[in-house]
FIRO-148055 format. One line per 10 residues: number of its first residue (from 1); their letters; for each residue x, z, y of C-alpha. Coordinates in pm, whole numbers, plus 50000, padded with zeros to 5 digits. Each point is the difference from the previous one (the first is absolute). Layout:
NUM = A = X/Z/Y; ...
END
This chain:
1 = MPYARASQVL = 14628/59471/37814; 50419/50128/49930; 49890/50373/49812; 50186/50190/50322; 49758/49797/50224; 49727/50089/49812; 50069/50378/49928; 50035/49999/50403; 49652/49863/50026; 49863/50214/49783
11 = QDLLGVQMSA = 50144/50313/50200; 49868/49856/50351; 49647/49928/49829; 49920/50264/49782; 50257/50257/50034; 50124/49944/49689; 50371/50082/49902; 50122/49763/49704; 50330/49901/49960; 50092/49611/49919
21 = GSIASFVSRC = 50099/50126/49660; 49647/50129/49924; 49842/49648/50102; 50266/49839/49771; 49928/50250/49708; 49594/49905/50084; 50076/49645/49973; 50198/50069/49658; 49709/50174/49888; 49709/49784/50083
31 = SSQLAPVEAE = 50173/49703/49859; 50046/50163/49678; 49627/50078/49952; 49907/49631/50089; 50150/49838/49681; 49750/49984/49819; 49755/49854/50295; 50249/49717/50019; 49991/49920/49623; 49626/50023/50009
41 = LKTALHQTYI = 50029/49778/50322; 50247/49763/49847; 49744/49931/49701; 49710/49963/50238; 50216/49733/50215; 50042/49808/49674; 49617/49936/49921; 49909/49900/50367; 49871/49611/50032; 50222/49934/50370
51 = LHQDETSMRV = 50313/50203/50040; 50192/49939/50365; 50348/50027/49985; 50286/50019/50250; 50337/50148/50070; 50164/50115/50302; 50387/50112/50068; 50095/50374/50003; 50341/50216/50058; 50150/50288/49801
61 = GTDHRWVHVS = 50313/50068/50191; 50198/49685/50055; 49850/49877/49692; 49716/49723/49978; 49658/50042/49782; 49697/49838/49958; 49646/50195/49995; 49755/49769/49806; 49632/50060/50046; 49695/49922/49793
71 = ATDQLTHYAA = 49673/50046/50148; 49637/49953/49971; 49741/50131/50289; 49957/50314/49789; 50358/50048/49791; 50350/49980/50143; 50326/50071/49836; 50333/49940/50179; 50327/50049/49775; 50369/49917/50157
81 = HPKRGQEALD = 50264/49860/49818; 50378/49828/50124; 49874/49640/49856; 49737/49789/50210; 49963/49760/49693; 49893/49987/49600; 50199/50266/49893; 49826/50248/50242; 49634/49889/49887; 50063/50041/49640
91 = AIGILPDFQG = 50181/50364/50128; 49637/50082/50171; 49789/49884/49708; 49720/49910/50165; 49985/49577/50020; 50128/49948/49673; 49689/50145/49816; 49780/49862/50239; 49711/49754/49896; 49811/49922/50296
101 = TSVHDGWTPD = 50094/49834/50368; 50302/50117/50202; 49989/49920/50365; 50343/49973/50185; 50225/49783/50254; 50099/49753/49745; 50348/50161/49911; 50141/49862/49700; 50043/50330/49771; 49644/50029/50079
111 = QGDACQHALC = 49908/49742/49839; 50141/50052/49649; 49779/50217/49840; 49729/49868/49739; 49705/50103/50222; 49784/49752/50283; 50174/49967/50338; 49867/49959/50349; 50207/49956/50324; 49922/50169/50339
121 = NVHHLRELTF = 49904/49717/50216; 50073/50183/50330; 50328/49935/49937; 49922/49650/49976; 49827/49970/50332; 50308/50188/50161; 50236/49710/49888; 49757/49736/50075; 49958/50168/50355; 50358/50000/50081
131 = LEEELQPQWA = 50060/49624/49829; 49718/49907/50255; 50150/50184/50286; 50379/49910/49966; 49957/49612/49867; 49628/49902/50064; 49916/49819/49669; 49649/49919/49952; 50003/50095/49662; 50077/50336/50028
141 = ADMKTLLLDM = 49722/50034/50282; 49700/49873/49752; 50141/50217/49709; 49966/50312/50209; 49622/49845/50075; 49971/49933/49676; 50094/50357/49836; 49745/50138/50265; 49724/49804/49897; 50023/50061/49679
151 = KAAVERAKAT = 49976/50394/50076; 49734/49946/50180; 49798/49799/49747; 50056/50272/49754; 49863/50260/50223; 49772/49831/50073; 49884/49924/49665; 50091/50377/49863; 49694/50091/50312; 49729/49811/49855
161 = GKRELDVLAL = 50093/50177/49649; 50182/49689/49851; 50274/50054/49720; 50175/49700/50046; 50026/49625/50199; 49815/49747/49904; 50203/49739/49781; 49967/49734/50304; 50108/50237/50235; 50291/50113/49830
171 = GRFHRRYENL = 50112/49658/49940; 50006/49875/50365; 50201/50287/50090; 50238/49906/49730; 50025/49601/50104; 50068/50156/50351; 50269/50241/49899; 50193/49727/49785; 49960/49774/50273; 50149/50194/50213
181 = LNQGYQANPA = 50298/50114/49746; 50087/49600/50014; 50011/49977/50373; 50249/50310/50017; 50184/49806/49753; 50005/49713/50168; 50105/50144/50317; 50267/50235/49803; 50158/49774/49743; 50260/50153/49722
191 = DPPPRSRRGG = 50389/49971/50170; 50198/49724/49778; 50204/50175/49737; 50382/50027/50140; 50238/49774/49892; 50259/50203/49919; 50037/50298/49747; 50143/50213/50284; 49693/49902/50247; 49784/50232/49834
201 = RKKQSPARHL = 49596/50027/50029; 49889/50038/50351; 49740/50295/50049; 49662/49863/50043; 49843/50038/50345; 49697/50252/50059; 49769/49720/50009; 50117/49870/49647; 49980/50344/49855; 49692/50129/50069
211 = LDRLSLHTWQ = 49844/49643/49895; 50174/50039/49661; 49789/50348/49990; 49707/49886/50087; 50022/49665/49758; 50145/50217/49710; 49762/50264/49980; 49719/49843/50106; 49727/50207/49847; 50181/50352/50092
221 = VLAFLIDFAG = 49981/49865/50340; 49616/49905/49946; 49927/50325/49791; 49769/50138/50260; 49796/49679/49998; 49963/49977/49629; 49915/50360/49931; 49848/50203/50262; 50099/50315/49828; 50374/49921/50131
231 = PFRNNQAERD = 50102/50044/50358; 50107/49782/50272; 50297/50198/50121; 50208/50316/49850; 49903/50219/50280; 49960/50301/49798; 50345/49995/49848; 50151/49964/50353; 49793/50253/50127; 50086/50262/49719
241 = LRMMKVQQTV = 50387/49927/50106; 49909/50032/50350; 50087/50408/49925; 50319/49973/49874; 50115/49800/50298; 49892/50253/50204; 50151/50254/49825; 50330/49843/50002; 49954/49951/50396; 49903/50364/50084
251 = SGCFRTDLGL = 50268/50151/49739; 50254/49722/49951; 50150/50008/49640; 49962/50227/49715; 50308/50185/49882; 49940/49950/49614; 49824/49801/49760; 49846/50315/49858; 49832/50037/50356; 49913/49648/50033
261 = SRFCRIRRYL = 49833/50031/49687; 49807/50308/50082; 49862/49823/50300; 49856/49730/49821; 49831/50237/49767; 49842/50198/50260; 49929/49735/50180; 49811/49786/49744; 49776/50293/49948; 49943/50047/50370
271 = STLRTQGVPL = 49907/49623/50023; 49776/49974/49686; 49825/50327/50092; 49924/49884/50375; 49876/49656/49878; 49747/50224/49793; 49910/50225/50268; 50172/50339/49881; 50102/50263/50274; 50392/49922/49957
281 = LSALQQTLAG = 50050/50376/50102; 49793/50188/49743; 50161/49780/49735; 50361/50101/50073; 49932/50335/49983; 49809/49977/49667; 50301/49779/49873; 50291/50284/50117; 49766/50222/49812; 50009/49832/49661
291 = HPLLPAF = 49701/49846/50028; 50023/49610/50148; 49652/49849/50073; 49956/49698/49764; 49893/49664/50232; 49704/49794/49891; 50195/49788/49718
END
């Protein structure tokens, strides 16, 4: 909530008179106390096996900013940066040193580091659903069915204690996948090159763009099928970003970059503690007293 509204809520509910300036000073102090916790959190994320990543836009006054999230089911890190791409990821300093598997939605800068990659298949299902409803291609409907069949097969195997699919099942799934890609390319041939230099290249259709991603990054799409530790979707990062959008909806833009940076630091601390079942109000109280609770790293 905006500071002025938070001040009014405290007075209405608790009978405490606290100015917006006092709340702002508490936020500043809390953020300063959490700097060492942030450093340990980033170190812990470097050592994880699966790391979920995503980003969302935020406003600081009239300017545009990006909040990047790196998360597991127990740890959450937010960082704000003016850029969305590789410059931001390098400045944040988590992905360049990460050696595990990064789960994301396939945006190009996320592909640039030396770690392994896995793509979010819920994004693919959404795009396939759009094509199925708008253009009604059979290959898109069949690809949706195939991805869901793969997901179900992995879940059945996990339920029986298996750690991987047998080679024959994996081969059958891969052949179906390749056949559907071929059907898709036959239905969506590439546009001929322009006849003149001035003609320029025509933008690819959504179907062709999706087919290229599914083809060029086959083993990133199917990472969950090969390594059972890998997820089918990037739900963790999307869920952790949801509170950022809630903040923007309720309070509007931030006034300064410093305010956004402080919010990210406190929010990453609270999000991490919440996933670990730690009471948040007592954690904030101890942080303001100069003794922040350390999450389990």
